[in-house]
N, C-alpha and C positions, 0 to 999 in steps of 0.2 A: 447311263452314263455313254456306252459307245454312239452310240445316236447322236445322242445332245453333241458331244465333239464333234462328231461328225455337220451337224447343223449349224456350229459356231462355224466350222474352217469354212464350209460352203458361205455362209453368209459373210464372212469377213473377204473371198475371193467375190464373191458377186459385187461387195463393196469398192473394188478396187479395177472392175469393170471385165474380170478374167472369168471363163468358161472352169467350173468346175464340176466334175465329174464324181459320182458317188456310188457307192460300193451295191450291190443287188440287196444287200439286208439293210440299207436303209431306202432304197428305193422302192421296197417292197414294205417297209415300214410306214412309208411315206405316202403311199397308196393305201393301204388300211386306214391310216389318221383322215386321209380326205374320204374315202368311204363311210365311215363313222361318222363323220363332220356333214356331211352331204346328206346322209339318211335321218343324222338330226335334226337337221334344219327343216328336211321334210315333214316328221312326225311333229314337231313341235307344237303347230296349227292343231292335229286333229287332238292332239294330247290336250294340248290349252282347252279344246272346246269340253273334252272330256270330263276336266278336272270343275271348270266352268259348270257343267252339268250337274254334278256332285252337288259343289256349295251350293246351287239353287235350290234341289233337292234337301237337301240337310237347312238351307234357310224356310224354306215351304213346311219341313214336320214342324220346324220351331214355331214359324206364324199358327199354324193349325193346333199347335198346343196353347198356343195363348188364348186363343178363342176358341178351345176345347172341343174340335170339330174332328180331331184324332181320335181313334178307337171307338168308332161307331157312332161317333157324332154325338153321343147320348150325355156327355161329359160335360160340365162345367169348364167354365173357362178360365184363363190364370188370374182375372180381376176377381172372380168371386172367391179363390182361394187365401186372396192375398185381402178381400173381405172379411175373410172367415177369419183367417190369421190376427188380425187388427183386432177386431171385436173379443176375439178369448184372450187376446194381451189386454186388452183395456179392461174384459174382467179377472184376469189372473190380478192386474194391478189394483182393482178395488178391494177384491178380497185379500190381497197384500195387506194392503192400509188396513184396514178391518180386524186382520191379526196382530197389525201391530196394535193398534187400541185397546184390542183384547189383553195381551200380554202385559201393554204399560198399566193397565187397570190392574191384571192380576198381580202383577209385582207392585204396586202399592198395597193392596189387603196383605199381600204378604207379609211386606214392612211394617204395617200397621198390628199385623197381629203377632211378630218377634217382638215388637216393643211391649205391646200387652203384656204378653207371655215371662218377656224380662221385667217386668213391671210387677209381677205379682207376690 
């Protein structure tokens, strides 16, 4: 709060063209902020390069996984897994269709049996 009040007062005086002296505490705070900002601007390009390298590495791993070259290179690619899953889905759908037919036939036979049993 104190530093903010001093900064606002300094800004008001500087707009009027007057010189304004700040306390040693404010001058120290400003120097620390200036040093932090300077170090920040110096380090940002290096940090950006580091982050970009990490992004590129992750993208390469994802690409390797999709092509199946990770884990020793002997694995099958992602498309092979997709194809296997699609074949399994198709087989499952056919099985479910056959199951529905068998259930309908069973239900019809059970209904016929019940009708016959009640008519005896």
